[in-house]
C-alpha positions as semicolon CSV with decimal commas, in nm:
position;residue;x (nm);y (nm);z (nm)
1;X;8,446;1,688;4,126
2;X;8,735;1,493;4,280
3;X;8,809;1,815;4,492
4;X;8,469;1,821;4,628
5;X;8,523;1,401;4,748
6;X;8,842;1,515;4,939
7;X;8,708;1,785;5,093
8;X;8,389;1,529;5,198
9;X;8,635;1,254;5,281
10;X;8,850;1,505;5,596
11;X;8,519;1,530;5,775
12;X;8,366;1,172;5,778
13;X;8,736;0,981;5,808
14;X;8,781;1,008;6,217
15;X;9,140;1,134;6,356
16;X;9,328;0,899;6,528
17;X;9,237;0,921;6,939
18;X;9,534;1,057;7,125
19;X;9,324;0,994;7,444
20;X;9,412;0,714;7,736
21;X;9,310;0,394;7,639
22;X;9,351;0,039;7,817
23;X;9,526;0,156;8,140
24;X;9,377;0,412;8,333
25;X;9,598;0,393;8,697
26;X;9,713;0,755;8,755
27;X;9,471;0,941;8,596
28;X;9,171;1,141;8,673
29;X;8,843;1,245;8,529
30;X;8,858;1,610;8,448
31;X;8,484;1,635;8,338
32;X;8,591;1,585;8,002
33;X;8,822;1,308;7,951
34;X;9,091;1,139;8,180
35;X;9,418;1,311;8,250
36;X;9,734;1,202;8,397
37;X;9,750;1,303;8,787
38;X;10,099;1,458;8,907
39;X;10,144;1,183;9,085
40;X;10,173;0,983;8,767
41;X;10,505;1,119;8,658
42;X;10,634;1,276;9,007
43;X;10,883;0,988;9,042
44;X;11,241;0,902;8,833
45;X;11,262;0,617;8,591
46;X;11,532;0,321;8,723
47;X;11,737;0,385;8,414
48;X;11,787;0,703;8,154
49;X;11,498;0,846;8,024
50;X;11,665;0,868;7,680
51;X;11,665;0,524;7,720
52;X;11,317;0,431;7,839
53;X;11,176;0,633;7,534
54;X;11,382;0,335;7,341
55;X;11,205;0,064;7,511
56;X;10,895;0,253;7,542
57;X;10,801;0,437;7,209
58;X;10,544;0,737;7,261
59;X;10,207;0,590;7,103
60;X;10,098;0,940;6,929
61;X;10,438;1,142;6,959
62;X;10,367;1,270;7,314
63;X;10,468;1,085;7,664
64;X;10,220;1,130;7,944
65;X;10,279;1,437;8,166
66;X;10,053;1,592;8,422
67;X;9,737;1,713;8,314
68;X;9,762;1,565;7,949
69;X;9,565;1,260;7,817
70;X;9,854;1,131;7,554
71;X;9,803;0,747;7,523
72;X;10,032;0,564;7,744
73;X;10,325;0,372;7,517
74;X;10,160;0,047;7,457
75;X;10,436;-0,173;7,578
76;X;10,395;-0,011;7,919
77;X;10,083;-0,209;7,969
78;X;10,036;-0,489;7,712
79;X;10,191;-0,670;7,431
80;X;9,944;-0,531;7,168
81;X;9,995;-0,284;6,918
82;X;9,666;-0,083;6,845
83;X;9,354;-0,050;7,053
84;X;9,192;-0,196;7,212
85;X;9,429;-0,329;7,414
86;X;9,412;-0,567;7,708
87;X;9,660;-0,506;8,022
88;X;9,916;-0,780;8,013
89;X;10,093;-0,812;8,406
90;X;10,402;-0,901;8,318
91;X;10,438;-0,595;8,077
92;X;10,311;-0,384;8,351
93;X;10,539;-0,491;8,597
94;X;10,850;-0,414;8,390
95;X;10,750;-0,132;8,324
96;X;10,695;-0,022;8,681
97;X;11,022;-0,194;8,779
98;X;11,216;0,015;8,475
99;X;11,066;0,340;8,352
100;X;10,754;0,424;8,578
101;X;10,771;0,770;8,476
102;X;10,773;0,737;8,132
103;X;10,485;0,516;8,131
104;X;10,293;0,750;8,363
105;X;10,276;0,500;8,653
106;X;10,446;0,660;8,925
107;X;10,161;0,608;9,137
108;X;10,177;0,257;9,091
109;X;10,550;0,234;9,279
110;X;10,611;0,159;9,617
111;X;10,653;0,512;9,753
112;X;10,331;0,624;9,594
113;X;10,134;0,314;9,593
114;X;9,950;0,367;9,955
115;X;9,604;0,496;10,091
116;X;9,573;0,872;10,161
117;X;9,325;0,947;10,480
118;X;8,984;0,953;10,465
119;X;8,889;1,281;10,492
120;X;9,223;1,464;10,380
121;X;9,273;1,852;10,437
122;X;9,354;1,909;10,089
123;X;9,245;1,758;9,752
124;X;9,470;1,462;9,739
125;X;9,423;1,439;9,337
126;X;9,538;1,792;9,271
127;X;9,893;1,818;9,466
128;X;10,182;1,937;9,282
129;X;10,522;1,876;9,280
130;X;10,598;2,233;9,446
131;X;10,369;2,166;9,720
132;X;10,596;1,791;9,759
133;X;10,858;1,999;9,782
134;X;10,708;2,345;10,016
135;X;10,817;2,316;10,393
136;X;10,443;2,448;10,403
137;X;10,292;2,168;10,270
138;X;10,517;1,852;10,292
139;X;10,406;1,717;10,649
140;X;10,088;1,780;10,572
141;X;10,074;1,551;10,292
142;X;10,309;1,321;10,441
143;X;9,990;1,267;10,693
144;X;9,704;1,304;10,469
145;X;9,827;1,218;10,095
146;X;10,129;1,040;10,154
147;X;10,071;0,888;9,808
148;X;10,080;1,201;9,594
149;X;10,473;1,249;9,663
150;X;10,576;0,911;9,720
151;X;10,573;0,929;10,126
152;X;10,431;0,606;10,156
153;X;10,737;0,468;10,328
154;X;10,825;0,803;10,527
155;X;10,526;0,660;10,800
156;X;10,361;1,008;10,778
157;X;10,669;1,170;10,888
158;X;10,887;1,392;10,663
159;X;11,143;1,685;10,708
160;X;10,916;2,003;10,636
161;X;11,244;2,122;10,472
162;X;11,437;1,883;10,202
163;X;11,785;2,014;10,262
164;X;11,772;1,887;10,653
165;X;11,998;1,587;10,568
166;X;12,223;1,729;10,423
167;X;12,359;1,862;10,697
168;X;12,299;1,582;11,025
169;X;12,504;1,814;11,292
170;X;12,206;2,047;11,261
171;X;11,999;1,833;11,507
172;X;12,235;1,912;11,787
173;X;12,303;2,288;11,736
174;X;12,189;2,484;11,998
175;X;11,957;2,788;11,910
176;X;11,861;2,556;11,639
177;X;11,633;2,301;11,801
178;X;11,317;2,530;11,735
179;X;11,358;2,515;11,390
180;X;11,472;2,123;11,368
181;X;11,190;2,007;11,557
182;X;10,931;2,193;11,325
183;X;11,097;2,099;11,016
184;X;11,398;1,845;11,050
185;X;11,151;1,587;11,244
186;X;11,277;1,263;11,019
187;X;11,634;1,400;10,973
188;X;11,673;1,449;11,377
189;X;11,419;1,174;11,486
190;X;11,177;1,393;11,616
191;X;10,887;1,229;11,468
192;X;10,555;1,245;11,696
193;X;10,510;0,893;11,842
194;X;10,223;0,782;11,644
195;X;10,386;0,803;11,303
196;X;10,674;0,584;11,405
197;X;10,738;0,222;11,353
198;X;10,438;0,021;11,499
199;X;10,491;-0,126;11,871
200;X;10,402;-0,487;11,986
201;X;10,127;-0,413;12,107
202;X;9,985;-0,212;11,840
203;X;10,050;-0,512;11,611
204;X;9,944;-0,777;11,831
205;X;9,652;-1,003;11,833
206;X;9,557;-0,869;12,190
207;X;9,552;-0,539;12,049
208;X;9,286;-0,327;12,134
209;X;9,239;-0,235;11,737
210;X;9,153;-0,601;11,659
211;X;8,848;-0,595;11,801
212;X;8,917;-0,950;12,016
213;X;9,153;-1,207;11,998
214;X;9,153;-1,452;11,652
215;X;9,356;-1,680;11,470
216;X;9,346;-1,585;11,176
217;X;9,333;-1,280;10,935
218;X;9,231;-1,156;10,598
219;X;9,491;-1,171;10,335
220;X;9,673;-0,861;10,287
221;X;9,565;-0,703;9,999
222;X;9,914;-0,518;9,934
223;X;10,236;-0,642;9,848
224;X;10,408;-0,412;10,043
225;X;10,243;-0,417;10,405
226;X;10,556;-0,521;10,566
227;X;10,725;-0,218;10,436
228;X;10,440;0,017;10,553
229;X;10,440;-0,137;10,896
230;X;10,805;-0,031;10,973
231;X;10,737;0,300;10,901
232;X;10,398;0,294;11,110
233;X;10,091;0,221;10,870
234;X;9,992;-0,031;11,166
235;X;9,996;0,222;11,420
236;X;9,942;0,555;11,253
237;X;9,639;0,706;11,370
238;X;9,557;0,911;11,042
239;X;9,477;0,585;10,890
240;X;9,143;0,437;11,006
241;X;9,120;0,079;11,066
242;X;8,915;-0,001;10,788
243;X;9,196;0,124;10,601
244;X;9,443;-0,080;10,738
245;X;9,222;-0,369;10,763
246;X;9,170;-0,336;10,352
247;X;9,522;-0,319;10,277
248;X;9,695;-0,529;10,542
249;X;9,459;-0,707;10,772
250;X;9,747;-0,928;10,820
251;X;10,031;-0,739;10,898
252;X;9,858;-0,542;11,099
253;X;9,703;-0,820;11,297
254;X;9,314;-0,710;11,245
255;X;9,060;-0,959;11,296
């Protein structure tokens, strides 16, 4: 009789949930559950991974990884120790500064937190780390899906080959110009003009992008607009006027 009781109990007592809860940034719904995107863990921690695991012990033995649904360590986003766990901004800010990878929050760091183009040539949500390193994909990703690979501060221009910066002399090597023009654009300053820093006319109130002169602008919704503007966000034609206005209306001087 006792054995039957425990068998029945095993069926009626729910198992502890290990699914993502509370904080859903850097996740996507796969049709069954919310799982982490590759960008969730694409960055590096500011301190050692071992130290981060001490500061942010896993909620259910597993840590966030691309494609899994392990719950974030609670300390990454809240002061609570169990669900439901409300997001506490200070806790999330601390996690972003020290252990964004351990917490599965890389997509909210400065290098990853920017808008992608409205109609990208590939699915920004499924870009892998291998694609981020591939000469076949890097330049397209930088232009269309900068947030997927941490290219937000690159102004749409990256080296197609990741090792270009190891030997800048290649930029002046006779016989290598076709190569550097295609694969070492950032290191060798061969970026198209549309991906460079914005000109005065591109960010002035009288610019054609503003739709006319005005004396006040909508407040920037992003805290990193100055950095984006330096890298071409306000003038890069890969971003629509609507996107620039939504994120950095004041910095880009858009009415």
